[in-house]
Every structure is written in C-alpha cells, then in structure tokens.
N, C-alpha and C positions, 0 to 999 in steps of 0.2 A: 373508559380509561384504557389507554394503551398498555400492552404487555411490556414489561421492561426487558430489554436486551441483556445479555450476559456481560456487558461492560458497564453496568449501571454507574459505577462510581470511578471513572477513569481519572487518574491524577495526571495532570500536564505539568511538566517541569519547564520552567523558562530556562532557555539557554544561558550560560554564563557569559557575562560581558568582558570578562578578563582571561578566559581560558586560553590555553595553547591551541594550535591549529586542529590537532586531532580531536581533542575534547570539544571543541567548538563545533566541528563537522558532525561528530556523532550527537551532540546536544541538540543541534538544529534538525537532524534527521529524526531523532527520537520525538522531538517536539511536534514535528508534522505527522509522525505516525499516531501519536497520542490525539492530535487534532482530528484526524479522520475517525478515530474511535469515538471521540466526544460528539461529532456530528451524527453518529448513529445511535447514541444513548437514548433510552426511553421509547424506542419506537417498536412496533410490532412488525412481524414478517411482511404483512401486506404493505405497511408504509416503507419498509426497507426496499420492497421491490417496486415501488412507485416510480413510474418513469418521469423525466423532467417534463417534457412537452413534445407532442408529435412533431415531427416524425422521429425525434430522438427517443431512444429506448434506455438512455442512461439513467441509472438508479444508484442508491447509495450501496445496495448489496452488490451491484455490478462493480462499482468502484473498489470495494473491499477485496472481491474476487480477483480484479485486475491487478491490484497492488501485491496480492500473493504471488501472482505469476511474475510480476516485475521483480519482486524481491528474489524469487527463484532464479530468473534469468541472469540478473547482474551478479548476484553473489555466488551462487552454486555453478552456474554454467560459465560465465565470463571470468570471474575472480578464481574460483577454485578448479575450473576445467572439468567439472562433473558433467555427466550427461543425463540428468534426471529427465523423466518424461515430463510432458506438459501436464498442468493441473486440470485446466478447464478447456482450453483451446484445442482445436483439431485442425487437420489440413483443410477440411471442408469449411470450417468456421474458425478462423484464427482469432475472432473477437468473441468467442463463446463466453468468455468471462463476463462480459457485458450483457449477454443475452440470458437473463434470468428467467425462470419459470416457477410455477406454483410449488414444484418440487424442491427447489433450492432454498435452503435454511440458512438463517443467520448462524446458528450454532455451528454448522459445518464450515461456513465461509470464514467465521471469526477464528475458529480453531486452526484452519489451514493457514490463514494469513499469520497468526501468531507463531505457528510452526516454522513458517518461512522466515519470519523476523528473527526468531531464536537461532536458526540456522545461519542466517546472514551475520548476526552478531558473533557467533563462534568462528565463522570463516575469517571475518574482518579482523578479529583479535589476533589471528595468526600471521597478519601481513602488516608491513609498513605502509605508510601513505604512497611512497615512490614505487612500491612493488607492482609489477605488472601481472596482470591476470594470466592464468595458465591456459584459459580458453580464449577463443577468438569470437568476436562479433560476427553476425551474418555479413558484414561488410568486409571482414577479413582483419580488421583492425584489433589491436590489443589496447587495454585500458589500464590505468593506474587506479589503485584503491582511492586516491584523492579524487580522481575524475569521477569514479563511481559514486562516491559520497556525494560530490556536488550535483551530479546528475540525479541522484535519488531525491535530494532536497528539492531540486526543481520539479521533478515528477510529482512528488507529494504536494508541494505548494500548488502547482497547477490544478490538480484533482480536488485539493481541499477548497479551491475556489468554486469548482463545479458542485462540491458537497454543500457549501454555504447556500447557493441557489437551490439545490435540491431540497435541503432542510427548510428553507424559508417557504418553499411551495408546499411542502407536506403539512407543516403546522405553524408556520409563521415565525418559528424560532430564528433569531439572528444572532450574531456575535462572533467572537474570535473562533 
C-alpha cells in the first residue's frame, strides 16, 4: 500500500458561476492549484518521482516543483518587483525543477509550493486587476495582474493535463 502524501484530503472548490471578475479569476486559479494537489494524493515518493515515458523525465513531483518556480516568478518577480533567487533551477540547468532525484522529497516540494502560493495570494491582494507589475519579464514587458491570473490559470490547466496522464500511468487513476 502506498504511503499517503501530506495532502491526503485536499478539498477542491468549484469556482462560482456568477462571481465578479476578480473572484472568478481567483476561484479558477485556486481550483487548478487544488487539482494538481489532488493528482498527487495517496502516492509515495517513488511514485511521485515516476517519469511519464522515455525520453521525457516529466513527473508529478517535477510539476509541483515547477509550479513553485512559476508562482514565484509571476507574483514575486513580475508583479511585486522582488528579486528572490531561484528555487530549483540554475544557470546550468534552467529546468532543474523537472529533474528530480531520489533526494528530492514530496514534503519539501509541497511545502515550498504552498509557501509560494501563500506569497502569491498576499502579493495579489495588494493589487487591482489593472495594476501593472513592478518587475519586468525577461522580454522587457510589464504585465497586469489580470494577465498574470489568466496566464497562471492556463499554466496550471496545461500541466494538470500532464498530471492526468502521469497519474493514470502510475496507478490507473483517472478523473477530474
């Protein structure tokens, strides 16, 4: 029997069908965050590190680590204008978040991801949807909070599709 992850009973809240724009965007972003956590529930460390299929090394643990980096990048760097260091990636390996090893644990990845989500929520709460970020993207562009929310929903939705396939490969589980 697999060891249970620390997100054993993730509650997923359906977004409102009648909310205003900001509540709707935040609801969908949280829904997709919760979906990724659900895809990881009930698996042990080895299962969470299981790669999809060669030559890809994509794993559920790698997706969670990647999303921690994405949360940090868009909310802390781009919206708030902070300059926090990278979490996993390096100059030599910009995709290091995806490259998991036996030493990489669910507990660390999940805690890091949730800390970045908490930071993102706090930063976003201080901004209006039309506010432009204080930081610039590597392209030199600035982005509004509305754009960042929309992009984050897209980013999670895309990776949750990957998570669906990974989970089905690991133990046959399918579903929302």
